C-alpha positions in Angstrom: 0.0 0.0 0.0 1.4 3.4 -1.0 0.7 5.3 2.2 2.5 8.4 1.0 0.2 8.7 -1.9 -2.8 8.1 0.3 -1.7 10.9 2.7 -1.3 13.3 -0.3 -4.8 12.5 -1.4 -6.1 12.9 2.1 -4.4 16.4 2.3 -6.1 17.4 -0.9 -9.4 16.2 0.4 -8.9 18.4 3.5 -8.2 21.5 1.4 -11.6 21.1 -0.3 -13.2 22.0 3.0 -14.8 20.3 6.0 -17.9 18.1 5.7 -19.2 14.6 6.2 -18.2 13.6 2.7 -14.7 14.8 3.1 -14.3 13.2 6.5 -15.5 9.8 5.1 -13.1 10.1 2.2 -10.2 10.8 4.4 -11.0 7.9 6.7 -11.3 5.6 3.7 -7.9 6.7 2.4 -6.0 6.3 5.7 -7.8 3.5 7.4 -9.3 1.0 5.0 -6.2 -0.7 3.8 -6.6 -4.0 1.8 -6.1 -7.1 3.8 -2.8 -8.9 3.5 -2.8 -11.7 1.0 -2.8 -15.3 2.3 -0.8 -18.0 0.5 -1.9 -21.6 1.0 0.8 -24.1 1.7 -1.1 -27.0 0.1 0.3 -26.3 -3.3 3.9 -26.9 -2.2 3.4 -29.6 0.4 4.4 -32.4 -1.8 7.9 -33.3 -3.1 7.4 -31.6 -6.4 6.3 -28.4 -4.8 9.1 -28.5 -2.3 11.6 -28.8 -5.2 10.1 -25.8 -6.8 10.2 -23.6 -3.7 13.8 -24.7 -3.0 14.8 -23.6 -6.5 13.1 -20.2 -6.1 14.7 -19.6 -2.7 18.2 -20.6 -4.0 17.8 -18.3 -7.0 16.7 -15.4 -4.7 19.8 -16.1 -2.4 22.0 -15.7 -5.5 21.4 -11.9 -5.4 23.5 -9.9 -3.0 21.2 -7.0 -2.3 19.5 -6.7 1.1 15.9 -7.0 -0.2 16.6 -10.3 -2.0 18.4 -11.7 1.1 15.5 -10.8 3.4 12.9 -12.3 1.0 14.9 -15.5 0.6 15.6 -15.9 4.3 12.0 -15.2 5.3 10.7 -17.6 2.7 13.1 -20.3 3.9 12.0 -19.8 7.5 8.3 -20.1 6.7 8.7 -23.1 4.5 11.0 -24.9 7.0 8.4 -24.5 9.7 5.3 -25.4 7.6 6.4 -28.0 4.9 8.1 -31.2 6.2 9.1 -32.2 2.7 11.1 -29.0 2.3 14.0 -29.8 4.6 15.6 -32.8 2.8 15.6 -30.8 -0.4 16.6 -27.5 1.1 19.7 -28.7 2.9 21.8 -29.8 -0.1 20.9 -26.6 -2.1 21.3 -23.9 0.6 24.4 -21.7 0.1 25.6 -21.3 3.8 28.1 -18.6 2.8 25.1 -16.2 2.2 24.6 -16.0 6.0 28.1 -14.4 6.6 27.6 -12.2 3.5 24.2 -10.9 4.8 25.4 -10.4 8.4 28.4 -8.3 7.0 26.0 -5.9 5.4 25.1 -2.7 7.5 21.4 -3.4 7.5 19.8 -4.6 10.8 16.5 -5.4 9.0 18.5 -8.0 6.9 20.3 -9.3 10.0 17.0 -10.2 11.7 15.7 -12.9 9.3 19.2 -14.2 8.6 19.9 -14.7 12.4 16.5 -16.3 12.8 17.3 -18.7 9.9 20.7 -19.5 11.4 19.0 -20.2 14.8 16.4 -22.5 13.2 19.0 -24.4 11.1 21.3 -25.0 14.1 18.6 -26.1 16.5 16.1 -27.8 14.3 14.6 -31.1 15.6 14.8 -33.5 12.7 11.6 -35.4 11.9 11.9 -39.1 11.8 11.6 -40.3 8.2 13.4 -42.4 5.6 14.8 -39.2 4.0 16.1 -37.6 7.2 17.6 -40.9 8.4 19.6 -41.4 5.2 23.4 -41.2 5.6 23.9 -38.6 2.8 21.3 -36.3 4.2 22.7 -36.5 7.8 26.2 -35.7 6.5 24.9 -32.7 4.6 22.7 -31.5 7.4 25.4 -31.7 10.1 27.9 -30.1 7.7 25.4 -27.3 7.1 25.0 -26.7 10.8 28.8 -26.6 11.3 29.3 -24.2 8.4 26.5 -21.9 9.6 27.9 -21.7 13.1 31.5 -21.2 12.0 30.7 -18.6 9.4 28.5 -16.7 11.9 31.3 -16.7 14.4 33.9 -15.5 11.9 31.9 -12.9 10.1 33.5 -9.5 10.0 31.5 -7.1 12.1 30.8 -4.6 9.3 32.2 -4.6 5.8 30.9 -1.1 5.0 33.9 0.5 6.7 31.8 2.8 8.8 32.5 1.0 12.1 36.1 0.3 12.9 36.0 -0.2 16.7 33.6 -2.0 18.9 33.3 -1.3 22.7 34.6 -4.2 24.8 31.6 -6.2 26.2 33.0 -6.4 29.7 35.3 -3.3 29.8 33.6 -0.1 28.6 36.9 1.7 28.5 38.4 -0.8 26.0 37.6 -1.7 22.4 37.9 -4.8 20.3 38.8 -5.1 16.6 36.0 -5.8 14.2 37.6 -8.9 12.8 37.9 -10.9 16.1 35.7 -14.0 16.5 32.1 -13.2 17.4 32.7 -9.5 16.6 29.3 -9.3 14.9 27.6 -10.5 18.0 29.4 -7.8 20.1 28.5 -5.2 17.6 24.8 -6.2 17.7 24.7 -6.1 21.5 26.1 -2.6 21.5 24.7 -0.8 18.4 21.1 -2.0 18.3 19.8 -0.4 21.6 18.0 2.4 19.8 16.5 0.3 17.0 12.8 -0.8 17.0 13.9 -4.4 16.3 16.9 -4.1 18.6 15.6 -6.5 21.3 14.9 -9.2 18.8 18.3 -8.8 17.2 20.1 -9.0 20.5 18.0 -12.1 21.6 18.7 -13.9 18.3 22.4 -12.9 18.4 22.6 -14.3 22.0 20.9 -17.5 21.0 23.2 -18.1 18.0 26.3 -17.2 20.1 25.2 -19.9 22.6 24.8 -22.4 19.8 28.4 -21.6 18.6 29.7 -22.1 22.1 27.7 -25.3 22.6 27.0 -26.8 19.2 24.2 -29.4 18.8 25.4 -33.0 18.8 25.5 -34.8 15.4 23.0 -37.5 16.2 20.3 -38.9 13.8 16.7 -38.4 14.6 15.2 -40.9 17.1 11.9 -41.8 18.6 11.7 -41.0 22.3 10.2 -43.2 25.0 6.8 -41.6 24.6 6.7 -42.3 20.9 7.3 -38.7 19.9 9.8 -37.9 17.2 12.8 -36.1 18.7 16.5 -35.7 18.6 19.1 -34.5 21.2 19.4 -31.0 19.8 18.8 -28.0 21.9 15.3 -26.6 21.1 
């Protein structure tokens, strides 16, 4: 919805003079926004649909601009959480280097979905199925988890060159270099306090940092004593 255009039209309506018709027009311009579109997941719930969405997300990740990275990460998150058939097809195709590339950009709105995707990939409870129990899938999945954690820990705090020092997390009078391990996390803790999404960013950065310090065990999915599918990964 182009709200700037609607505000201009509302301002023009006000200049025409007060009255019931003008008031109703202004309210219709500023209040009655169309409802958000709803996409059904049934069309991609099967294997063929999962392959299609994986291809689309991979192609979107191939672009380096922040908008494409946000769309790709958000689409991957929603599909991972809603479509079981998506995971075995997504793991071999996902370019893990894109996480470090996106976190190195100076855009907190891009960091948010990327950190959430990293948190999901590194703490996901594998469903029990023939595909997720296959040796080649488990090798790829555990390798993906490792690459995501390592690349997140080693990402340069900011490749834009605007920030060259970061306050030390435990000694306010000292600074740390932007290329030390976990520098991105320390930068996020310090420089997001005034952002609307700052609390979410700091929470996700803390979670991923904890996953880096205590990685999930490389164990195949199992069925617990209660018959529920589970795996010894931190939730």
